[in-house]
mmCIF file of the N, C-alpha and C atoms, coordinates in Angstrom:
data_MODEL
# 
_entry.id   MODEL 
# 
loop_
_atom_site.group_PDB 
_atom_site.id 
_atom_site.type_symbol 
_atom_site.label_atom_id 
_atom_site.label_alt_id 
_atom_site.label_comp_id 
_atom_site.label_asym_id 
_atom_site.label_entity_id 
_atom_site.label_seq_id 
_atom_site.pdbx_PDB_ins_code 
_atom_site.Cartn_x 
_atom_site.Cartn_y 
_atom_site.Cartn_z 
_atom_site.occupancy 
_atom_site.B_iso_or_equiv 
_atom_site.pdbx_formal_charge 
_atom_site.auth_seq_id 
_atom_site.auth_comp_id 
_atom_site.auth_asym_id 
_atom_site.auth_atom_id 
_atom_site.pdbx_PDB_model_num 
ATOM 1   N N  . UNK A 1 1  ? 15.331  24.525 33.070  1.00 0.00 ? 1  UNK A N  1 
ATOM 2   C CA . UNK A 1 1  ? 14.179  24.141 32.298  1.00 0.00 ? 1  UNK A CA 1 
ATOM 3   C C  . UNK A 1 1  ? 13.977  22.627 32.354  1.00 0.00 ? 1  UNK A C  1 
ATOM 4   N N  . UNK A 1 2  ? 15.049  21.869 32.107  1.00 0.00 ? 2  UNK A N  1 
ATOM 5   C CA . UNK A 1 2  ? 14.929  20.423 32.104  1.00 0.00 ? 2  UNK A CA 1 
ATOM 6   C C  . UNK A 1 2  ? 15.049  19.826 33.506  1.00 0.00 ? 2  UNK A C  1 
ATOM 7   N N  . UNK A 1 3  ? 15.478  20.629 34.480  1.00 0.00 ? 3  UNK A N  1 
ATOM 8   C CA . UNK A 1 3  ? 15.622  20.098 35.847  1.00 0.00 ? 3  UNK A CA 1 
ATOM 9   C C  . UNK A 1 3  ? 14.278  19.665 36.401  1.00 0.00 ? 3  UNK A C  1 
ATOM 10  N N  . UNK A 1 4  ? 13.238  20.431 36.146  1.00 0.00 ? 4  UNK A N  1 
ATOM 11  C CA . UNK A 1 4  ? 11.913  20.068 36.624  1.00 0.00 ? 4  UNK A CA 1 
ATOM 12  C C  . UNK A 1 4  ? 11.421  18.783 35.978  1.00 0.00 ? 4  UNK A C  1 
ATOM 13  N N  . UNK A 1 5  ? 11.698  18.613 34.703  1.00 0.00 ? 5  UNK A N  1 
ATOM 14  C CA . UNK A 1 5  ? 11.298  17.382 34.022  1.00 0.00 ? 5  UNK A CA 1 
ATOM 15  C C  . UNK A 1 5  ? 12.049  16.185 34.573  1.00 0.00 ? 5  UNK A C  1 
ATOM 16  N N  . UNK A 1 6  ? 13.351  16.351 34.808  1.00 0.00 ? 6  UNK A N  1 
ATOM 17  C CA . UNK A 1 6  ? 14.143  15.247 35.364  1.00 0.00 ? 6  UNK A CA 1 
ATOM 18  C C  . UNK A 1 6  ? 13.639  14.861 36.746  1.00 0.00 ? 6  UNK A C  1 
ATOM 19  N N  . UNK A 1 7  ? 13.312  15.856 37.540  1.00 0.00 ? 7  UNK A N  1 
ATOM 20  C CA . UNK A 1 7  ? 12.821  15.594 38.888  1.00 0.00 ? 7  UNK A CA 1 
ATOM 21  C C  . UNK A 1 7  ? 11.474  14.863 38.827  1.00 0.00 ? 7  UNK A C  1 
ATOM 22  N N  . UNK A 1 8  ? 10.589  15.272 37.905  1.00 0.00 ? 8  UNK A N  1 
ATOM 23  C CA . UNK A 1 8  ? 9.295   14.610 37.771  1.00 0.00 ? 8  UNK A CA 1 
ATOM 24  C C  . UNK A 1 8  ? 9.450   13.157 37.346  1.00 0.00 ? 8  UNK A C  1 
ATOM 25  N N  . UNK A 1 9  ? 10.391  12.900 36.456  1.00 0.00 ? 9  UNK A N  1 
ATOM 26  C CA . UNK A 1 9  ? 10.611  11.528 35.997  1.00 0.00 ? 9  UNK A CA 1 
ATOM 27  C C  . UNK A 1 9  ? 11.174  10.677 37.129  1.00 0.00 ? 9  UNK A C  1 
ATOM 28  N N  . UNK A 1 10 ? 12.075  11.218 37.922  1.00 0.00 ? 10 UNK A N  1 
ATOM 29  C CA . UNK A 1 10 ? 12.651  10.460 39.027  1.00 0.00 ? 10 UNK A CA 1 
ATOM 30  C C  . UNK A 1 10 ? 11.598  10.142 40.072  1.00 0.00 ? 10 UNK A C  1 
ATOM 31  N N  . UNK A 1 11 ? 10.619  11.030 40.278  1.00 0.00 ? 11 UNK A N  1 
ATOM 32  C CA . UNK A 1 11 ? 9.599   10.822 41.299  1.00 0.00 ? 11 UNK A CA 1 
ATOM 33  C C  . UNK A 1 11 ? 8.439   9.969  40.791  1.00 0.00 ? 11 UNK A C  1 
ATOM 34  N N  . UNK A 1 12 ? 8.290   9.832  39.512  1.00 0.00 ? 12 UNK A N  1 
ATOM 35  C CA . UNK A 1 12 ? 7.152   9.108  38.945  1.00 0.00 ? 12 UNK A CA 1 
ATOM 36  C C  . UNK A 1 12 ? 7.320   7.611  39.157  1.00 0.00 ? 12 UNK A C  1 
ATOM 37  N N  . UNK A 1 13 ? 6.252   6.940  39.579  1.00 0.00 ? 13 UNK A N  1 
ATOM 38  C CA . UNK A 1 13 ? 6.280   5.496  39.798  1.00 0.00 ? 13 UNK A CA 1 
ATOM 39  C C  . UNK A 1 13 ? 5.665   4.817  38.574  1.00 0.00 ? 13 UNK A C  1 
ATOM 40  N N  . UNK A 1 14 ? 6.521   4.163  37.802  1.00 0.00 ? 14 UNK A N  1 
ATOM 41  C CA . UNK A 1 14 ? 6.063   3.552  36.564  1.00 0.00 ? 14 UNK A CA 1 
ATOM 42  C C  . UNK A 1 14 ? 5.311   2.250  36.800  1.00 0.00 ? 14 UNK A C  1 
ATOM 43  N N  . UNK A 1 15 ? 5.375   1.686  37.994  1.00 0.00 ? 15 UNK A N  1 
ATOM 44  C CA . UNK A 1 15 ? 4.707   0.426  38.278  1.00 0.00 ? 15 UNK A CA 1 
ATOM 45  C C  . UNK A 1 15 ? 3.214   0.595  38.504  1.00 0.00 ? 15 UNK A C  1 
ATOM 46  N N  . UNK A 1 16 ? 2.778   1.759  38.942  1.00 0.00 ? 16 UNK A N  1 
ATOM 47  C CA . UNK A 1 16 ? 1.363   1.990  39.177  1.00 0.00 ? 16 UNK A CA 1 
ATOM 48  C C  . UNK A 1 16 ? 0.672   2.366  37.865  1.00 0.00 ? 16 UNK A C  1 
ATOM 49  N N  . UNK A 1 17 ? -0.501  1.792  37.623  1.00 0.00 ? 17 UNK A N  1 
ATOM 50  C CA . UNK A 1 17 ? -1.216  2.164  36.391  1.00 0.00 ? 17 UNK A CA 1 
ATOM 51  C C  . UNK A 1 17 ? -1.704  3.600  36.476  1.00 0.00 ? 17 UNK A C  1 
ATOM 52  N N  . UNK A 1 18 ? -1.688  4.259  35.375  1.00 0.00 ? 18 UNK A N  1 
ATOM 53  C CA . UNK A 1 18 ? -2.170  5.638  35.353  1.00 0.00 ? 18 UNK A CA 1 
ATOM 54  C C  . UNK A 1 18 ? -3.693  5.637  35.310  1.00 0.00 ? 18 UNK A C  1 
ATOM 55  N N  . UNK A 1 19 ? -4.290  6.791  35.452  1.00 0.00 ? 19 UNK A N  1 
ATOM 56  C CA . UNK A 1 19 ? -5.739  6.908  35.487  1.00 0.00 ? 19 UNK A CA 1 
ATOM 57  C C  . UNK A 1 19 ? -6.353  6.412  34.175  1.00 0.00 ? 19 UNK A C  1 
ATOM 58  N N  . UNK A 1 20 ? -5.690  6.638  33.069  1.00 0.00 ? 20 UNK A N  1 
ATOM 59  C CA . UNK A 1 20 ? -6.206  6.205  31.780  1.00 0.00 ? 20 UNK A CA 1 
ATOM 60  C C  . UNK A 1 20 ? -6.191  4.700  31.611  1.00 0.00 ? 20 UNK A C  1 
ATOM 61  N N  . UNK A 1 21 ? -5.281  4.020  32.281  1.00 0.00 ? 21 UNK A N  1 
ATOM 62  C CA . UNK A 1 21 ? -5.201  2.574  32.163  1.00 0.00 ? 21 UNK A CA 1 
ATOM 63  C C  . UNK A 1 21 ? -6.201  1.855  33.061  1.00 0.00 ? 21 UNK A C  1 
ATOM 64  N N  . UNK A 1 22 ? -6.750  2.531  34.074  1.00 0.00 ? 22 UNK A N  1 
ATOM 65  C CA . UNK A 1 22 ? -7.701  1.899  34.972  1.00 0.00 ? 22 UNK A CA 1 
ATOM 66  C C  . UNK A 1 22 ? -9.045  1.670  34.289  1.00 0.00 ? 22 UNK A C  1 
ATOM 67  N N  . UNK A 1 23 ? -9.471  2.601  33.463  1.00 0.00 ? 23 UNK A N  1 
ATOM 68  C CA . UNK A 1 23 ? -10.767 2.522  32.805  1.00 0.00 ? 23 UNK A CA 1 
ATOM 69  C C  . UNK A 1 23 ? -10.537 2.354  31.309  1.00 0.00 ? 23 UNK A C  1 
ATOM 70  N N  . UNK A 1 24 ? -10.639 1.118  30.873  1.00 0.00 ? 24 UNK A N  1 
ATOM 71  C CA . UNK A 1 24 ? -10.424 0.823  29.459  1.00 0.00 ? 24 UNK A CA 1 
ATOM 72  C C  . UNK A 1 24 ? -11.779 0.811  28.768  1.00 0.00 ? 24 UNK A C  1 
ATOM 73  N N  . UNK A 1 25 ? -11.904 1.591  27.708  1.00 0.00 ? 25 UNK A N  1 
ATOM 74  C CA . UNK A 1 25 ? -13.160 1.641  26.973  1.00 0.00 ? 25 UNK A CA 1 
ATOM 75  C C  . UNK A 1 25 ? -13.301 0.406  26.099  1.00 0.00 ? 25 UNK A C  1 
ATOM 76  N N  . UNK A 1 26 ? -14.531 -0.079 26.005  1.00 0.00 ? 26 UNK A N  1 
ATOM 77  C CA . UNK A 1 26 ? -14.780 -1.206 25.124  1.00 0.00 ? 26 UNK A CA 1 
ATOM 78  C C  . UNK A 1 26 ? -14.772 -0.697 23.685  1.00 0.00 ? 26 UNK A C  1 
ATOM 79  N N  . UNK A 1 27 ? -14.161 -1.455 22.792  1.00 0.00 ? 27 UNK A N  1 
ATOM 80  C CA . UNK A 1 27 ? -14.129 -0.994 21.397  1.00 0.00 ? 27 UNK A CA 1 
ATOM 81  C C  . UNK A 1 27 ? -15.525 -0.983 20.796  1.00 0.00 ? 27 UNK A C  1 
ATOM 82  N N  . UNK A 1 28 ? -15.785 0.019  19.996  1.00 0.00 ? 28 UNK A N  1 
ATOM 83  C CA . UNK A 1 28 ? -17.083 0.123  19.339  1.00 0.00 ? 28 UNK A CA 1 
ATOM 84  C C  . UNK A 1 28 ? -17.081 -0.803 18.128  1.00 0.00 ? 28 UNK A C  1 
ATOM 85  N N  . UNK A 1 29 ? -18.214 -1.408 17.821  1.00 0.00 ? 29 UNK A N  1 
ATOM 86  C CA . UNK A 1 29 ? -18.257 -2.279 16.646  1.00 0.00 ? 29 UNK A CA 1 
ATOM 87  C C  . UNK A 1 29 ? -18.054 -1.453 15.375  1.00 0.00 ? 29 UNK A C  1 
ATOM 88  N N  . UNK A 1 30 ? -17.449 -2.090 14.416  1.00 0.00 ? 30 UNK A N  1 
ATOM 89  C CA . UNK A 1 30 ? -17.188 -1.401 13.149  1.00 0.00 ? 30 UNK A CA 1 
ATOM 90  C C  . UNK A 1 30 ? -18.514 -1.123 12.451  1.00 0.00 ? 30 UNK A C  1 
ATOM 91  N N  . UNK A 1 31 ? -18.614 0.028  11.804  1.00 0.00 ? 31 UNK A N  1 
ATOM 92  C CA . UNK A 1 31 ? -19.861 0.334  11.103  1.00 0.00 ? 31 UNK A CA 1 
ATOM 93  C C  . UNK A 1 31 ? -20.069 -0.640 9.941   1.00 0.00 ? 31 UNK A C  1 
ATOM 94  N N  . UNK A 1 32 ? -21.303 -0.969 9.705   1.00 0.00 ? 32 UNK A N  1 
ATOM 95  C CA . UNK A 1 32 ? -21.643 -1.905 8.645   1.00 0.00 ? 32 UNK A CA 1 
ATOM 96  C C  . UNK A 1 32 ? -21.610 -1.158 7.320   1.00 0.00 ? 32 UNK A C  1 
ATOM 97  N N  . UNK A 1 33 ? -20.821 -1.675 6.395   1.00 0.00 ? 33 UNK A N  1 
ATOM 98  C CA . UNK A 1 33 ? -20.739 -1.058 5.070   1.00 0.00 ? 33 UNK A CA 1 
ATOM 99  C C  . UNK A 1 33 ? -21.558 -1.894 4.109   1.00 0.00 ? 33 UNK A C  1 
ATOM 100 N N  . UNK A 1 34 ? -22.469 -1.248 3.434   1.00 0.00 ? 34 UNK A N  1 
ATOM 101 C CA . UNK A 1 34 ? -23.298 -1.937 2.463   1.00 0.00 ? 34 UNK A CA 1 
ATOM 102 C C  . UNK A 1 34 ? -22.599 -1.940 1.119   1.00 0.00 ? 34 UNK A C  1 
ATOM 103 N N  . UNK A 1 35 ? -22.715 -3.049 0.436   1.00 0.00 ? 35 UNK A N  1 
ATOM 104 C CA . UNK A 1 35 ? -22.110 -3.135 -0.883  1.00 0.00 ? 35 UNK A CA 1 
ATOM 105 C C  . UNK A 1 35 ? -22.911 -2.271 -1.849  1.00 0.00 ? 35 UNK A C  1 
ATOM 106 N N  . UNK A 1 36 ? -22.190 -1.469 -2.588  1.00 0.00 ? 36 UNK A N  1 
ATOM 107 C CA . UNK A 1 36 ? -22.831 -0.623 -3.583  1.00 0.00 ? 36 UNK A CA 1 
ATOM 108 C C  . UNK A 1 36 ? -22.570 -1.212 -4.957  1.00 0.00 ? 36 UNK A C  1 
ATOM 109 N N  . UNK A 1 37 ? -23.445 -0.939 -5.904  1.00 0.00 ? 37 UNK A N  1 
ATOM 110 C CA . UNK A 1 37 ? -23.180 -1.427 -7.249  1.00 0.00 ? 37 UNK A CA 1 
ATOM 111 C C  . UNK A 1 37 ? -21.913 -0.794 -7.806  1.00 0.00 ? 37 UNK A C  1 
ATOM 112 N N  . UNK A 1 38 ? -21.359 -1.435 -8.815  1.00 0.00 ? 38 UNK A N  1 
ATOM 113 C CA . UNK A 1 38 ? -20.103 -0.948 -9.398  1.00 0.00 ? 38 UNK A CA 1 
ATOM 114 C C  . UNK A 1 38 ? -20.260 0.516  -9.802  1.00 0.00 ? 38 UNK A C  1 
ATOM 115 N N  . UNK A 1 39 ? -19.349 1.326  -9.334  1.00 0.00 ? 39 UNK A N  1 
ATOM 116 C CA . UNK A 1 39 ? -19.421 2.747  -9.640  1.00 0.00 ? 39 UNK A CA 1 
ATOM 117 C C  . UNK A 1 39 ? -18.866 3.011  -11.026 1.00 0.00 ? 39 UNK A C  1 
ATOM 118 N N  . UNK A 1 40 ? -19.139 4.194  -11.546 1.00 0.00 ? 40 UNK A N  1 
ATOM 119 C CA . UNK A 1 40 ? -18.748 4.522  -12.914 1.00 0.00 ? 40 UNK A CA 1 
ATOM 120 C C  . UNK A 1 40 ? -17.246 4.763  -13.044 1.00 0.00 ? 40 UNK A C  1 
ATOM 121 N N  . UNK A 1 41 ? -16.537 4.994  -11.942 1.00 0.00 ? 41 UNK A N  1 
ATOM 122 C CA . UNK A 1 41 ? -15.105 5.259  -12.046 1.00 0.00 ? 41 UNK A CA 1 
ATOM 123 C C  . UNK A 1 41 ? -14.278 3.975  -12.045 1.00 0.00 ? 41 UNK A C  1 
ATOM 124 N N  . UNK A 1 42 ? -14.926 2.832  -12.041 1.00 0.00 ? 42 UNK A N  1 
ATOM 125 C CA . UNK A 1 42 ? -14.213 1.553  -12.103 1.00 0.00 ? 42 UNK A CA 1 
ATOM 126 C C  . UNK A 1 42 ? -14.494 0.900  -13.450 1.00 0.00 ? 42 UNK A C  1 
ATOM 127 N N  . UNK A 1 43 ? -13.425 0.533  -14.138 1.00 0.00 ? 43 UNK A N  1 
ATOM 128 C CA . UNK A 1 43 ? -13.541 -0.197 -15.397 1.00 0.00 ? 43 UNK A CA 1 
ATOM 129 C C  . UNK A 1 43 ? -12.743 -1.472 -15.230 1.00 0.00 ? 43 UNK A C  1 
ATOM 130 N N  . UNK A 1 44 ? -13.404 -2.601 -15.337 1.00 0.00 ? 44 UNK A N  1 
ATOM 131 C CA . UNK A 1 44 ? -12.802 -3.914 -15.095 1.00 0.00 ? 44 UNK A CA 1 
ATOM 132 C C  . UNK A 1 44 ? -12.239 -4.023 -13.682 1.00 0.00 ? 44 UNK A C  1 
ATOM 133 N N  . UNK A 1 45 ? -12.774 -3.247 -12.755 1.00 0.00 ? 45 UNK A N  1 
ATOM 134 C CA . UNK A 1 45 ? -12.320 -3.300 -11.375 1.00 0.00 ? 45 UNK A CA 1 
ATOM 135 C C  . UNK A 1 45 ? -10.975 -2.647 -11.150 1.00 0.00 ? 45 UNK A C  1 
ATOM 136 N N  . UNK A 1 46 ? -10.535 -1.780 -12.058 1.00 0.00 ? 46 UNK A N  1 
ATOM 137 C CA . UNK A 1 46 ? -9.218  -1.147 -11.951 1.00 0.00 ? 46 UNK A CA 1 
ATOM 138 C C  . UNK A 1 46 ? -9.355  0.292  -11.486 1.00 0.00 ? 46 UNK A C  1 
ATOM 139 N N  . UNK A 1 47 ? -8.377  0.720  -10.725 1.00 0.00 ? 47 UNK A N  1 
ATOM 140 C CA . UNK A 1 47 ? -8.331  2.119  -10.308 1.00 0.00 ? 47 UNK A CA 1 
ATOM 141 C C  . UNK A 1 47 ? -7.807  2.960  -11.473 1.00 0.00 ? 47 UNK A C  1 
ATOM 142 N N  . UNK A 1 48 ? -7.935  4.272  -11.418 1.00 0.00 ? 48 UNK A N  1 
ATOM 143 C CA . UNK A 1 48 ? -7.447  5.111  -12.510 1.00 0.00 ? 48 UNK A CA 1 
ATOM 144 C C  . UNK A 1 48 ? -5.957  4.941  -12.794 1.00 0.00 ? 48 UNK A C  1 
ATOM 145 N N  . UNK A 1 49 ? -5.156  4.770  -11.768 1.00 0.00 ? 49 UNK A N  1 
ATOM 146 C CA . UNK A 1 49 ? -3.718  4.593  -11.975 1.00 0.00 ? 49 UNK A CA 1 
ATOM 147 C C  . UNK A 1 49 ? -3.442  3.272  -12.681 1.00 0.00 ? 49 UNK A C  1 
ATOM 148 N N  . UNK A 1 50 ? -4.147  2.222  -12.291 1.00 0.00 ? 50 UNK A N  1 
ATOM 149 C CA . UNK A 1 50 ? -3.965  0.925  -12.927 1.00 0.00 ? 50 UNK A CA 1 
ATOM 150 C C  . UNK A 1 50 ? -4.404  0.958  -14.384 1.00 0.00 ? 50 UNK A C  1 
ATOM 151 N N  . UNK A 1 51 ? -5.521  1.670  -14.673 1.00 0.00 ? 51 UNK A N  1 
ATOM 152 C CA . UNK A 1 51 ? -5.962  1.803  -16.059 1.00 0.00 ? 51 UNK A CA 1 
ATOM 153 C C  . UNK A 1 51 ? -4.928  2.543  -16.893 1.00 0.00 ? 51 UNK A C  1 
ATOM 154 N N  . UNK A 1 52 ? -4.322  3.595  -16.323 1.00 0.00 ? 52 UNK A N  1 
ATOM 155 C CA . UNK A 1 52 ? -3.304  4.349  -17.053 1.00 0.00 ? 52 UNK A CA 1 
ATOM 156 C C  . UNK A 1 52 ? -2.105  3.456  -17.370 1.00 0.00 ? 52 UNK A C  1 
ATOM 157 N N  . UNK A 1 53 ? -1.634  2.704  -16.381 1.00 0.00 ? 53 UNK A N  1 
ATOM 158 C CA . UNK A 1 53 ? -0.480  1.835  -16.608 1.00 0.00 ? 53 UNK A CA 1 
ATOM 159 C C  . UNK A 1 53 ? -0.796  0.743  -17.631 1.00 0.00 ? 53 UNK A C  1 
ATOM 160 N N  . UNK A 1 54 ? -2.005  0.211  -17.585 1.00 0.00 ? 54 UNK A N  1 
ATOM 161 C CA . UNK A 1 54 ? -2.397  -0.810 -18.545 1.00 0.00 ? 54 UNK A CA 1 
ATOM 162 C C  . UNK A 1 54 ? -2.414  -0.233 -19.960 1.00 0.00 ? 54 UNK A C  1 
ATOM 163 N N  . UNK A 1 55 ? -2.972  0.952  -20.122 1.00 0.00 ? 55 UNK A N  1 
ATOM 164 C CA . UNK A 1 55 ? -3.006  1.565  -21.451 1.00 0.00 ? 55 UNK A CA 1 
ATOM 165 C C  . UNK A 1 55 ? -1.601  1.936  -21.927 1.00 0.00 ? 55 UNK A C  1 
ATOM 166 N N  . UNK A 1 56 ? -0.739  2.368  -21.013 1.00 0.00 ? 56 UNK A N  1 
ATOM 167 C CA . UNK A 1 56 ? 0.633   2.705  -21.383 1.00 0.00 ? 56 UNK A CA 1 
ATOM 168 C C  . UNK A 1 56 ? 1.394   1.460  -21.850 1.00 0.00 ? 56 UNK A C  1 
ATOM 169 N N  . UNK A 1 57 ? 1.245   0.352  -21.128 1.00 0.00 ? 57 UNK A N  1 
ATOM 170 C CA . UNK A 1 57 ? 1.907   -0.887 -21.530 1.00 0.00 ? 57 UNK A CA 1 
ATOM 171 C C  . UNK A 1 57 ? 1.360   -1.403 -22.860 1.00 0.00 ? 57 UNK A C  1 
ATOM 172 N N  . UNK A 1 58 ? 0.060   -1.251 -23.092 1.00 0.00 ? 58 UNK A N  1 
ATOM 173 C CA . UNK A 1 58 ? -0.529  -1.663 -24.362 1.00 0.00 ? 58 UNK A CA 1 
ATOM 174 C C  . UNK A 1 58 ? 0.014   -0.824 -25.513 1.00 0.00 ? 58 UNK A C  1 
ATOM 175 N N  . UNK A 1 59 ? 0.147   0.480  -25.305 1.00 0.00 ? 59 UNK A N  1 
ATOM 176 C CA . UNK A 1 59 ? 0.686   1.355  -26.339 1.00 0.00 ? 59 UNK A CA 1 
ATOM 177 C C  . UNK A 1 59 ? 2.135   0.991  -26.667 1.00 0.00 ? 59 UNK A C  1 
ATOM 178 N N  . UNK A 1 60 ? 2.940   0.731  -25.651 1.00 0.00 ? 60 UNK A N  1 
ATOM 179 C CA . UNK A 1 60 ? 4.342   0.357  -25.875 1.00 0.00 ? 60 UNK A CA 1 
ATOM 180 C C  . UNK A 1 60 ? 4.425   -0.966 -26.636 1.00 0.00 ? 60 UNK A C  1 
ATOM 181 N N  . UNK A 1 61 ? 3.581   -1.932 -26.273 1.00 0.00 ? 61 UNK A N  1 
ATOM 182 C CA . UNK A 1 61 ? 3.587   -3.226 -26.961 1.00 0.00 ? 61 UNK A CA 1 
ATOM 183 C C  . UNK A 1 61 ? 3.203   -3.056 -28.427 1.00 0.00 ? 61 UNK A C  1 
ATOM 184 N N  . UNK A 1 62 ? 2.206   -2.233 -28.726 1.00 0.00 ? 62 UNK A N  1 
ATOM 185 C CA . UNK A 1 62 ? 1.787   -2.010 -30.112 1.00 0.00 ? 62 UNK A CA 1 
ATOM 186 C C  . UNK A 1 62 ? 2.889   -1.308 -30.895 1.00 0.00 ? 62 UNK A C  1 
ATOM 187 N N  . UNK A 1 63 ? 3.552   -0.339 -30.280 1.00 0.00 ? 63 UNK A N  1 
ATOM 188 C CA . UNK A 1 63 ? 4.655   0.353  -30.957 1.00 0.00 ? 63 UNK A CA 1 
ATOM 189 C C  . UNK A 1 63 ? 5.804   -0.606 -31.257 1.00 0.00 ? 63 UNK A C  1 
ATOM 190 N N  . UNK A 1 64 ? 6.126   -1.482 -30.325 1.00 0.00 ? 64 UNK A N  1 
ATOM 191 C CA . UNK A 1 64 ? 7.209   -2.445 -30.557 1.00 0.00 ? 64 UNK A CA 1 
ATOM 192 C C  . UNK A 1 64 ? 6.854   -3.442 -31.652 1.00 0.00 ? 64 UNK A C  1 
ATOM 193 N N  . UNK A 1 65 ? 5.630   -3.949 -31.659 1.00 0.00 ? 65 UNK A N  1 
ATOM 194 C CA . UNK A 1 65 ? 5.213   -4.894 -32.694 1.00 0.00 ? 65 UNK A CA 1 
ATOM 195 C C  . UNK A 1 65 ? 5.205   -4.199 -34.055 1.00 0.00 ? 65 UNK A C  1 
ATOM 196 N N  . UNK A 1 66 ? 4.740   -2.958 -34.104 1.00 0.00 ? 66 UNK A N  1 
ATOM 197 C CA . UNK A 1 66 ? 4.743   -2.214 -35.363 1.00 0.00 ? 66 UNK A CA 1 
ATOM 198 C C  . UNK A 1 66 ? 6.149   -1.966 -35.872 1.00 0.00 ? 66 UNK A C  1 
ATOM 199 N N  . UNK A 1 67 ? 7.058   -1.597 -34.978 1.00 0.00 ? 67 UNK A N  1 
ATOM 200 C CA . UNK A 1 67 ? 8.448   -1.366 -35.384 1.00 0.00 ? 67 UNK A CA 1 
ATOM 201 C C  . UNK A 1 67 ? 9.095   -2.669 -35.855 1.00 0.00 ? 67 UNK A C  1 
ATOM 202 N N  . UNK A 1 68 ? 8.787   -3.778 -35.199 1.00 0.00 ? 68 UNK A N  1 
ATOM 203 C CA . UNK A 1 68 ? 9.330   -5.067 -35.621 1.00 0.00 ? 68 UNK A CA 1 
ATOM 204 C C  . UNK A 1 68 ? 8.809   -5.446 -37.005 1.00 0.00 ? 68 UNK A C  1 
ATOM 205 N N  . UNK A 1 69 ? 7.544   -5.191 -37.283 1.00 0.00 ? 69 UNK A N  1 
ATOM 206 C CA . UNK A 1 69 ? 6.983   -5.481 -38.603 1.00 0.00 ? 69 UNK A CA 1 
ATOM 207 C C  . UNK A 1 69 ? 7.640   -4.621 -39.678 1.00 0.00 ? 69 UNK A C  1 
ATOM 208 N N  . UNK A 1 70 ? 7.879   -3.342 -39.363 1.00 0.00 ? 70 UNK A N  1 
ATOM 209 C CA . UNK A 1 70 ? 8.542   -2.466 -40.327 1.00 0.00 ? 70 UNK A CA 1 
ATOM 210 C C  . UNK A 1 70 ? 9.970   -2.930 -40.597 1.00 0.00 ? 70 UNK A C  1 
ATOM 211 N N  . UNK A 1 71 ? 10.654  -3.391 -39.563 1.00 0.00 ? 71 UNK A N  1 
ATOM 212 C CA . UNK A 1 71 ? 12.025  -3.883 -39.759 1.00 0.00 ? 71 UNK A CA 1 
ATOM 213 C C  . UNK A 1 71 ? 12.045  -5.165 -40.591 1.00 0.00 ? 71 UNK A C  1 
ATOM 214 N N  . UNK A 1 72 ? 11.126  -6.055 -40.338 1.00 0.00 ? 72 UNK A N  1 
ATOM 215 C CA . UNK A 1 72 ? 11.078  -7.328 -41.060 1.00 0.00 ? 72 UNK A CA 1 
ATOM 216 C C  . UNK A 1 72 ? 10.767  -7.098 -42.542 1.00 0.00 ? 72 UNK A C  1 
ATOM 217 N N  . UNK A 1 73 ? 9.842   -6.209 -42.818 1.00 0.00 ? 73 UNK A N  1 
ATOM 218 C CA . UNK A 1 73 ? 9.465   -5.964 -44.213 1.00 0.00 ? 73 UNK A CA 1 
ATOM 219 C C  . UNK A 1 73 ? 10.441  -5.028 -44.927 1.00 0.00 ? 73 UNK A C  1 
ATOM 220 N N  . UNK A 1 74 ? 11.352  -4.427 -44.210 1.00 0.00 ? 74 UNK A N  1 
ATOM 221 C CA . UNK A 1 74 ? 12.341  -3.555 -44.818 1.00 0.00 ? 74 UNK A CA 1 
ATOM 222 C C  . UNK A 1 74 ? 11.831  -2.175 -45.161 1.00 0.00 ? 74 UNK A C  1 
ATOM 223 N N  . UNK A 1 75 ? 10.739  -1.772 -44.586 1.00 0.00 ? 75 UNK A N  1 
ATOM 224 C CA . UNK A 1 75 ? 10.160  -0.462 -44.879 1.00 0.00 ? 75 UNK A CA 1 
ATOM 225 C C  . UNK A 1 75 ? 10.558  0.587  -43.852 1.00 0.00 ? 75 UNK A C  1 
ATOM 226 N N  . UNK A 1 76 ? 11.384  0.238  -42.947 1.00 0.00 ? 76 UNK A N  1 
ATOM 227 C CA . UNK A 1 76 ? 11.826  1.165  -41.906 1.00 0.00 ? 76 UNK A CA 1 
ATOM 228 C C  . UNK A 1 76 ? 13.075  1.861  -42.392 1.00 0.00 ? 76 UNK A C  1 
ATOM 229 N N  . UNK A 1 77 ? 13.027  3.167  -42.513 1.00 0.00 ? 77 UNK A N  1 
ATOM 230 C CA . UNK A 1 77 ? 14.154  3.935  -43.031 1.00 0.00 ? 77 UNK A CA 1 
ATOM 231 C C  . UNK A 1 77 ? 14.893  4.589  -41.875 1.00 0.00 ? 77 UNK A C  1 
ATOM 232 N N  . UNK A 1 78 ? 16.186  4.427  -41.831 1.00 0.00 ? 78 UNK A N  1 
ATOM 233 C CA . UNK A 1 78 ? 16.990  5.049  -40.780 1.00 0.00 ? 78 UNK A CA 1 
ATOM 234 C C  . UNK A 1 78 ? 17.424  6.409  -41.203 1.00 0.00 ? 78 UNK A C  1 
# 
């Protein structure tokens, strides 16, 4: 099975360009993208994942400040 592949590799001349390398296509210009107005799924330019992380960090900060206030005033019961 592999003998034919080995024989083909030994006979192949790597110095000659292949047919695909002789005719190189010119790259097509990139399509022009028009700027669209801010879509409804963007808030402050944030993606949904970024908004979730921001709200999660805000919630944790509020919980910590609230717990610190309860500890300082002595109203936190263990």
